[in-house]
Backbone as CSV, one residue per row, in Angstrom:
resi,resn,N_x,N_y,N_z,CA_x,CA_y,CA_z,C_x,C_y,C_z
1,MET,122.033,45.269,-3.076,121.476,44.301,-4.005,121.257,42.950,-3.333
2,GLY,122.187,42.523,-2.491,122.111,41.200,-1.885,120.842,40.973,-1.092
3,PHE,120.470,41.924,-0.238,119.277,41.772,0.590,118.024,41.685,-0.256
4,HIS,117.888,42.594,-1.234,116.699,42.594,-2.077,116.620,41.330,-2.918
5,PHE,117.749,40.839,-3.396,117.767,39.611,-4.187,117.279,38.434,-3.349
6,HIS,117.794,38.296,-2.119,117.374,37.195,-1.252,115.909,37.335,-0.859
7,PHE,115.470,38.559,-0.603,114.069,38.796,-0.258,113.174,38.412,-1.435
8,ASP,113.573,38.788,-2.658,112.798,38.447,-3.848,112.712,36.939,-4.032
9,ILE,113.801,36.233,-3.798,113.807,34.768,-3.923,112.885,34.152,-2.873
10,LEU,112.975,34.621,-1.624,112.094,34.099,-0.571,110.635,34.380,-0.889
11,LEU,110.348,35.577,-1.399,108.986,35.915,-1.769,108.491,35.004,-2.883
12,LEU,109.330,34.730,-3.870,108.964,33.838,-4.965,108.683,32.430,-4.446
13,ILE,109.543,31.933,-3.567,109.337,30.592,-2.987,108.024,30.549,-2.217
14,LEU,107.757,31.586,-1.434,106.515,31.627,-0.663,105.301,31.632,-1.578
15,LEU,105.329,32.437,-2.637,104.209,32.477,-3.568,103.989,31.135,-4.247
16,ILE,105.070,30.495,-4.664,104.950,29.191,-5.322,104.343,28.172,-4.367
17,THR,104.791,28.169,-3.112,104.274,27.177,-2.169,102.835,27.454,-1.788
18,LEU,102.406,28.709,-1.843,101.010,29.011,-1.544,100.104,28.671,-2.722
19,ILE,100.607,28.817,-3.931,99.796,28.556,-5.122,99.816,27.082,-5.505
20,ALA,100.918,26.396,-5.283,101.065,25.004,-5.716,99.949,24.086,-5.220
21,PRO,99.517,24.179,-3.947,98.450,23.270,-3.518,97.176,23.401,-4.340
22,PHE,96.874,24.613,-4.843,95.688,24.781,-5.655,95.868,24.132,-7.019
23,CYS,97.092,24.125,-7.519,97.372,23.534,-8.826,97.301,22.010,-8.777
24,ILE,97.599,21.426,-7.609,97.608,19.975,-7.502,96.398,19.447,-6.750
25,ALA,95.379,20.278,-6.598,94.203,19.880,-5.825,93.584,18.591,-6.351
26,ALA,93.680,18.357,-7.648,93.094,17.153,-8.217,93.808,15.901,-7.729
27,GLU,95.051,16.046,-7.240,95.814,14.895,-6.781,95.623,14.608,-5.297
28,GLN,94.852,15.448,-4.603,94.731,15.248,-3.172,93.915,14.001,-2.854
29,LYS,94.232,13.402,-1.756,93.546,12.207,-1.300,92.800,12.550,-0.022
30,ILE,91.495,12.385,-0.047,90.697,12.703,1.125,90.848,11.566,2.118
31,VAL,91.245,11.903,3.327,91.486,10.881,4.336,90.223,10.617,5.125
32,LYS,89.708,11.636,5.809,88.425,11.478,6.469,87.912,12.807,6.951
33,ASP,86.643,12.832,7.254,85.966,14.016,7.733,85.510,13.669,9.150
34,GLU,85.997,14.396,10.135,85.661,14.091,11.522,84.818,15.189,12.132
35,THR,84.146,14.856,13.199,83.399,15.841,13.953,83.924,15.839,15.369
36,VAL,84.117,17.039,15.924,84.597,17.204,17.288,83.527,17.946,18.070
37,ASN,83.435,17.695,19.360,82.483,18.390,20.234,81.033,18.227,19.775
38,ALA,80.565,17.024,19.720,79.158,16.722,19.443,78.632,17.404,18.183
39,GLY,79.381,17.324,17.106,78.895,17.803,15.824,79.050,19.288,15.590
40,GLU,79.709,20.020,16.458,79.821,21.460,16.278,80.992,21.840,15.379
41,ILE,82.140,21.203,15.545,83.325,21.538,14.765,83.659,20.355,13.872
42,ARG,83.797,20.638,12.578,84.165,19.587,11.627,85.636,19.719,11.285
43,ILE,86.333,18.584,11.258,87.740,18.565,10.865,87.834,17.788,9.565
44,PHE,88.426,18.406,8.577,88.570,17.819,7.252,90.035,17.488,7.056
45,LYS,90.333,16.236,6.676,91.720,15.799,6.491,91.944,15.355,5.058
46,ARG,93.122,15.723,4.529,93.478,15.262,3.189,94.997,15.198,3.060
47,LEU,95.454,14.267,2.244,96.876,14.118,1.951,97.177,14.775,0.612
48,ILE,98.217,15.591,0.594,98.651,16.223,-0.647,100.157,16.021,-0.766
49,PRO,100.701,16.119,-1.973,102.158,16.062,-2.092,102.776,17.217,-1.296
50,ALA,103.801,16.921,-0.535,104.438,17.944,0.296,105.315,18.854,-0.545
51,ASP,105.399,20.100,-0.127,106.386,21.013,-0.699,107.734,20.616,-0.119
52,VAL,108.742,20.541,-0.975,110.080,20.131,-0.545,111.094,21.051,-1.206
53,LEU,112.057,21.511,-0.432,113.136,22.329,-0.976,114.247,21.408,-1.470
54,ARG,114.877,21.735,-2.584,115.887,20.841,-3.162,117.068,20.617,-2.229
55,ASP,117.376,21.590,-1.370,118.498,21.423,-0.437,118.135,20.594,0.790
56,PHE,116.842,20.313,0.982,116.362,19.527,2.123,115.334,18.505,1.638
57,PRO,115.744,17.548,0.793,114.780,16.635,0.160,114.090,15.665,1.121
58,ALA,114.612,15.493,2.319,114.014,14.554,3.270,113.117,15.262,4.282
59,MET,112.784,16.533,3.999,111.951,17.300,4.917,110.864,18.037,4.155
60,CYS,109.711,18.233,4.800,108.633,19.028,4.217,108.951,20.510,4.410
61,PHE,108.488,21.317,3.469,108.636,22.760,3.622,107.299,23.330,4.079
62,ALA,107.295,23.946,5.264,106.089,24.555,5.833,106.059,26.017,5.406
63,SER,105.297,26.333,4.372,105.300,27.687,3.821,104.754,28.714,4.802
64,THR,103.822,28.339,5.667,103.281,29.306,6.617,104.285,29.661,7.708
65,ARG,105.303,28.830,7.878,106.351,29.112,8.864,107.681,29.453,8.206
66,CYS,107.761,29.227,6.899,109.009,29.406,6.140,110.119,28.588,6.812
67,ALA,109.805,27.310,7.041,110.733,26.415,7.741,110.586,25.002,7.201
68,THR,111.616,24.187,7.419,111.539,22.769,7.062,111.080,21.988,8.287
69,VAL,110.380,20.878,8.016,109.793,20.063,9.083,110.098,18.600,8.806
70,GLU,110.521,17.875,9.826,110.835,16.451,9.703,109.561,15.625,9.573
71,PRO,109.642,14.467,8.879,108.484,13.567,8.835,108.044,13.209,10.254
72,GLY,106.726,13.200,10.446,106.149,12.898,11.752,105.875,14.128,12.598
73,LYS,106.397,15.282,12.196,106.201,16.526,12.955,105.071,17.347,12.326
74,SER,104.388,18.134,13.163,103.270,18.965,12.712,103.595,20.440,12.855
75,TRP,102.836,21.273,12.140,102.961,22.721,12.280,101.606,23.373,12.071
76,ASP,101.463,24.527,12.676,100.252,25.317,12.620,100.190,26.050,11.281
77,LEU,98.999,26.223,10.728,98.840,26.884,9.430,98.441,28.357,9.545
78,THR,98.630,28.958,10.703,98.314,30.371,10.884,98.964,31.177,9.768
79,PRO,98.245,32.057,9.125,97.012,32.734,9.490,95.737,31.983,9.103
80,PHE,95.862,30.779,8.597,94.707,29.961,8.260,94.358,29.086,9.461
81,CYS,93.149,28.592,9.507,92.715,27.726,10.598,93.001,26.285,10.200
82,GLY,94.114,25.759,10.666,94.459,24.396,10.309,95.803,23.972,10.859
83,ARG,96.131,22.713,10.573,97.387,22.120,11.014,97.831,21.153,9.921
84,SER,99.137,21.047,9.725,99.689,20.093,8.764,100.710,19.214,9.450
85,THR,100.872,18.016,8.909,101.858,17.064,9.414,102.638,16.519,8.231
86,CYS,103.959,16.479,8.372,104.821,15.907,7.340,104.742,14.386,7.468
87,VAL,104.442,13.711,6.354,104.215,12.261,6.370,105.099,11.588,5.325
88,GLN,105.756,10.515,5.714,106.540,9.713,4.770,105.574,8.898,3.922
89,ASN,105.707,8.964,2.608,104.845,8.218,1.695,105.194,6.732,1.783
90,GLU,104.214,5.902,2.113,104.443,4.454,2.244,104.670,3.785,0.895
91,GLU,104.078,4.325,-0.168,104.199,3.738,-1.498,105.512,4.094,-2.178
92,ASN,106.054,5.271,-1.863,107.286,5.742,-2.485,108.078,6.490,-1.421
93,GLU,109.054,5.841,-0.826,109.758,6.392,0.326,110.570,7.644,0.006
94,THR,110.769,7.954,-1.266,111.506,9.162,-1.601,110.575,10.373,-1.682
95,LYS,109.277,10.154,-1.636,108.293,11.239,-1.717,107.680,11.484,-0.336
96,LEU,107.476,12.756,-0.029,106.833,13.134,1.222,105.425,13.640,0.940
97,LEU,104.546,13.448,1.907,103.175,13.930,1.815,102.920,14.900,2.953
98,GLU,101.889,15.698,2.793,101.467,16.619,3.837,100.029,16.283,4.200
99,LEU,99.814,15.910,5.454,98.462,15.669,5.955,97.933,17.012,6.432
100,VAL,96.981,17.561,5.689,96.405,18.862,6.020,95.099,18.622,6.761
101,GLU,94.964,19.253,7.915,93.731,19.209,8.695,93.229,20.635,8.811
102,ASP,91.983,20.843,8.380,91.397,22.171,8.503,89.894,22.047,8.693
103,CYS,89.194,23.163,8.567,87.749,23.190,8.816,86.942,22.661,7.636
104,GLY,87.593,22.433,6.506,86.906,21.917,5.329,86.025,22.971,4.680
105,PRO,85.214,22.534,3.739,84.354,23.486,3.030,83.242,24.001,3.944
106,LEU,82.794,25.210,3.668,81.665,25.764,4.416,80.395,25.010,4.049
107,PRO,79.424,24.962,4.950,78.173,24.268,4.633,77.402,25.007,3.545
108,LEU,76.487,24.271,2.918,75.613,24.880,1.920,74.732,25.911,2.613
109,ALA,74.371,26.953,1.899,73.532,28.019,2.472,72.218,27.435,2.983
110,ASN,71.843,27.861,4.175,70.590,27.408,4.784,70.104,28.545,5.689
111,GLU,68.972,29.118,5.334,68.472,30.264,6.101,68.064,29.889,7.528
112,LYS,67.978,28.590,7.819,67.612,28.158,9.178,68.839,27.883,10.044
113,CYS,70.016,28.120,9.490,71.272,27.953,10.220,72.097,29.227,10.075
114,LYS,72.686,29.645,11.164,73.479,30.871,11.164,74.841,30.610,11.806
115,LEU,75.840,31.380,11.375,77.146,31.338,12.005,76.991,31.860,13.431
116,ASP,77.466,31.084,14.400,77.385,31.471,15.809,78.611,32.336,16.118
117,THR,78.455,33.646,15.972,79.583,34.562,16.149,80.064,34.636,17.590
118,GLU,79.213,34.297,18.542,79.621,34.323,19.950,80.531,33.150,20.297
119,ARG,80.328,32.011,19.647,81.128,30.816,19.957,82.247,30.569,18.957
120,THR,82.251,31.252,17.819,83.313,31.100,16.831,84.456,32.043,17.193
121,ASN,85.663,31.489,17.307,86.838,32.275,17.668,87.906,32.064,16.600
122,LYS,87.971,32.950,15.633,88.888,32.813,14.497,90.359,32.848,14.901
123,THR,90.671,33.388,16.073,92.065,33.489,16.501,92.482,32.352,17.438
124,ALA,91.575,31.454,17.764,91.909,30.318,18.633,92.792,29.334,17.885
125,SER,93.423,28.427,18.619,94.236,27.393,17.979,93.319,26.349,17.335
126,PHE,93.858,25.651,16.350,93.094,24.625,15.635,92.781,23.469,16.574
127,PRO,91.592,22.901,16.575,90.449,23.103,15.675,89.440,24.128,16.182
128,TYR,89.750,24.793,17.268,88.778,25.692,17.894,88.606,27.011,17.164
129,CYS,89.359,27.221,16.070,89.197,28.408,15.231,88.163,28.159,14.129
130,CYS,87.706,26.921,13.982,86.722,26.590,12.943,85.376,27.240,13.249
131,PRO,84.634,27.588,12.198,83.329,28.217,12.421,82.340,27.247,13.063
132,ILE,81.507,27.781,13.938,80.452,27.004,14.601,79.118,27.592,14.147
133,PHE,78.221,26.721,13.714,76.911,27.146,13.234,75.830,26.682,14.194
134,THR,74.783,27.486,14.320,73.632,27.137,15.135,72.425,27.060,14.209
135,CYS,71.703,25.948,14.294,70.534,25.748,13.441,69.265,25.662,14.289
136,GLU,68.167,25.931,13.647,66.883,25.777,14.311,66.703,24.298,14.664
137,PRO,65.893,23.989,15.678,65.694,22.583,16.076,65.278,21.702,14.902
138,GLY,65.906,20.533,14.814,65.590,19.558,13.773,66.275,19.797,12.445
139,ILE,67.024,20.855,12.319,67.694,21.187,11.055,69.163,20.785,11.160
140,LYS,69.676,20.110,10.120,71.086,19.734,10.065,71.725,20.428,8.875
141,LEU,72.939,20.868,9.083,73.681,21.488,7.985,74.045,20.444,6.939
142,GLU,74.054,20.851,5.687,74.512,19.995,4.605,75.796,20.588,4.059
143,TYR,76.730,19.716,3.716,78.026,20.145,3.217,78.208,19.680,1.783
144,PRO,78.921,20.450,0.982,79.176,20.022,-0.406,80.011,18.758,-0.409
145,GLU,79.785,17.934,-1.411,80.581,16.717,-1.545,81.934,17.095,-2.107
146,VAL,82.972,16.798,-1.341,84.326,17.111,-1.766,84.939,15.867,-2.368
147,GLY,85.592,16.031,-3.507,86.251,14.898,-4.141,85.290,13.976,-4.863
148,LYS,84.123,14.474,-5.216,83.136,13.637,-5.899,83.711,13.026,-7.154
149,ASP,84.558,13.783,-7.857,85.198,13.265,-9.077,86.323,12.303,-8.742
150,ASN,86.741,12.270,-7.485,87.864,11.425,-7.071,87.411,10.331,-6.114
151,ASP,86.195,9.784,-6.327,85.655,8.784,-5.412,86.584,7.607,-5.196
152,LYS,87.386,7.241,-6.192,88.296,6.110,-6.042,89.389,6.412,-5.034
153,LYS,89.678,7.698,-4.790,90.713,8.076,-3.863,90.194,8.290,-2.441
154,ASN,88.877,8.400,-2.284,88.321,8.666,-0.958,88.540,7.502,-0.025
155,VAL,88.798,7.795,1.220,88.990,6.784,2.248,87.985,7.052,3.338
156,GLU,87.225,6.068,3.712,86.223,6.257,4.772,86.823,6.029,6.122
């Protein structure tokens, strides 16, 4: 019974931490959208409330690693393409934030731009696991506006 009980609790914690970011998406703060390697790879950054375990209130809980992380430290988001950093909240020192860096939203559909499967490496480390698109000359990809309803929270 003991092993299954602990496994069930760990599974429940993992599910909650994976679902919670979607539930609090409206509270996320967009930090900035960067481009790496001459416009090929886009890095999307946002601050969200960090997952915290009650027994470790001064540390972020990294659900993809099932580990606690000190403020200022980063961790890989494998199997997802991204990286997170535990951040001390400047406005409320008892609250921790998670700076999530990932590939951001996919571009809007454009028949003149295609996913470059030869240069995209989904198993590479972040940010090199982000999709790379190739467009016909003179064509630029367009991306959906993220946080349009939260313009007051956006940071340029």
